[in-house]
BALOBA-1460 file (C-alpha; in Angstrom, 3 decimals):
// residues 79
<rec num="1" residu="m" x="15.696" y="72.337" z="-43.775"/>
<rec num="2" residu="a" x="18.891" y="71.674" z="-41.833"/>
<rec num="3" residu="e" x="18.415" y="69.339" z="-38.905"/>
<rec num="4" residu="f" x="21.091" y="70.923" z="-36.698"/>
<rec num="5" residu="l" x="22.144" y="74.362" z="-35.554"/>
<rec num="6" residu="t" x="25.719" y="75.491" z="-35.063"/>
<rec num="7" residu="v" x="25.855" y="77.719" z="-31.996"/>
<rec num="8" residu="a" x="29.050" y="79.740" z="-31.599"/>
<rec num="9" residu="l" x="29.319" y="81.123" z="-28.073"/>
<rec num="10" residu="v" x="31.860" y="83.792" z="-27.179"/>
<rec num="11" residu="c" x="32.426" y="83.808" z="-23.426"/>
<rec num="12" residu="a" x="34.609" y="85.825" z="-21.072"/>
<rec num="13" residu="s" x="37.838" y="84.019" z="-20.247"/>
<rec num="14" residu="a" x="36.966" y="84.340" z="-16.546"/>
<rec num="15" residu="l" x="33.940" y="82.070" z="-17.135"/>
<rec num="16" residu="a" x="34.533" y="78.307" z="-16.852"/>
<rec num="17" residu="a" x="33.764" y="76.390" z="-20.065"/>
<rec num="18" residu="p" x="30.963" y="74.282" z="-18.488"/>
<rec num="19" residu="d" x="29.237" y="77.531" z="-17.478"/>
<rec num="20" residu="c" x="29.402" y="79.027" z="-20.980"/>
<rec num="21" residu="s" x="25.891" y="78.882" z="-22.457"/>
<rec num="22" residu="r" x="23.534" y="80.976" z="-24.565"/>
<rec num="23" residu="e" x="22.498" y="82.757" z="-21.386"/>
<rec num="24" residu="t" x="26.019" y="83.576" z="-20.143"/>
<rec num="25" residu="a" x="27.810" y="84.242" z="-23.442"/>
<rec num="26" residu="l" x="28.893" y="87.740" z="-24.433"/>
<rec num="27" residu="d" x="27.953" y="87.036" z="-28.069"/>
<rec num="28" residu="v" x="26.052" y="84.239" z="-29.790"/>
<rec num="29" residu="a" x="25.988" y="83.353" z="-33.493"/>
<rec num="30" residu="v" x="23.680" y="80.653" z="-34.865"/>
<rec num="31" residu="a" x="23.631" y="79.025" z="-38.305"/>
<rec num="32" residu="p" x="21.907" y="75.956" z="-39.786"/>
<rec num="33" residu="a" x="23.957" y="72.794" z="-40.358"/>
<rec num="34" residu="p" x="23.027" y="69.626" z="-42.246"/>
<rec num="35" residu="s" x="24.929" y="67.238" z="-39.944"/>
<rec num="36" residu="p" x="26.801" y="67.123" z="-36.607"/>
<rec num="37" residu="v" x="30.158" y="67.010" z="-38.428"/>
<rec num="38" residu="a" x="29.295" y="70.069" z="-40.518"/>
<rec num="39" residu="c" x="28.085" y="71.758" z="-37.358"/>
<rec num="40" residu="l" x="31.425" y="71.393" z="-35.602"/>
<rec num="41" residu="m" x="33.400" y="72.317" z="-38.707"/>
<rec num="42" residu="q" x="31.535" y="75.555" z="-39.309"/>
<rec num="43" residu="g" x="31.578" y="76.805" z="-35.685"/>
<rec num="44" residu="e" x="35.019" y="78.399" z="-35.803"/>
<rec num="45" residu="t" x="34.411" y="79.706" z="-39.310"/>
<rec num="46" residu="l" x="31.172" y="81.315" z="-38.188"/>
<rec num="47" residu="a" x="32.894" y="83.062" z="-35.289"/>
<rec num="48" residu="a" x="35.809" y="84.183" z="-37.463"/>
<rec num="49" residu="q" x="33.539" y="85.618" z="-40.162"/>
<rec num="50" residu="t" x="31.541" y="87.613" z="-37.637"/>
<rec num="51" residu="g" x="34.638" y="88.856" z="-35.771"/>
<rec num="52" residu="l" x="33.195" y="87.843" z="-32.413"/>
<rec num="53" residu="v" x="36.313" y="86.570" z="-30.638"/>
<rec num="54" residu="r" x="38.326" y="89.388" z="-29.062"/>
<rec num="55" residu="g" x="41.847" y="88.429" z="-28.035"/>
<rec num="56" residu="r" x="42.682" y="86.807" z="-24.717"/>
<rec num="57" residu="e" x="39.716" y="88.195" z="-22.795"/>
<rec num="58" residu="t" x="37.294" y="85.835" z="-24.580"/>
<rec num="59" residu="y" x="37.162" y="82.294" z="-25.909"/>
<rec num="60" residu="l" x="34.999" y="80.402" z="-28.377"/>
<rec num="61" residu="k" x="32.794" y="77.464" z="-27.494"/>
<rec num="62" residu="v" x="30.937" y="75.656" z="-30.285"/>
<rec num="63" residu="a" x="27.765" y="73.730" z="-29.549"/>
<rec num="64" residu="c" x="25.616" y="71.715" z="-31.917"/>
<rec num="65" residu="e" x="21.904" y="71.588" z="-31.238"/>
<rec num="66" residu="r" x="19.190" y="69.586" z="-32.879"/>
<rec num="67" residu="r" x="16.682" y="71.952" z="-34.463"/>
<rec num="68" residu="r" x="13.312" y="71.903" z="-32.726"/>
<rec num="69" residu="t" x="10.164" y="72.208" z="-34.749"/>
<rec num="70" residu="a" x="6.781" y="73.213" z="-33.453"/>
<rec num="71" residu="a" x="3.932" y="70.805" z="-33.993"/>
<rec num="72" residu="l" x="1.273" y="72.299" z="-36.207"/>
<rec num="73" residu="r" x="-2.286" y="72.094" z="-34.990"/>
<rec num="74" residu="p" x="-5.176" y="72.140" z="-37.454"/>
<rec num="75" residu="a" x="-7.236" y="75.320" z="-37.476"/>
<rec num="76" residu="t" x="-10.579" y="74.841" z="-35.742"/>
<rec num="77" residu="g" x="-12.035" y="78.283" z="-36.287"/>
<rec num="78" residu="e" x="-12.111" y="78.882" z="-32.531"/>
<rec num="79" residu="p" x="-9.919" y="81.535" z="-30.869"/>
């Protein structure tokens, strides 16, 4: 499993880059990445393939996140 996630955020050009996040983005695309370098390299490609960026009214911000995994608890038979 890839350790990182490429997160391509498409935000309105009126929104400052530091304020562009998953919560404020107009569109979000996420894909697995094996390394931070691969993550950054595939961000623009991901956005281009999905056709998310729309002219001057939006911009692309690429973020790389470490994938979180849930800890598995052993089944105890209790609800």
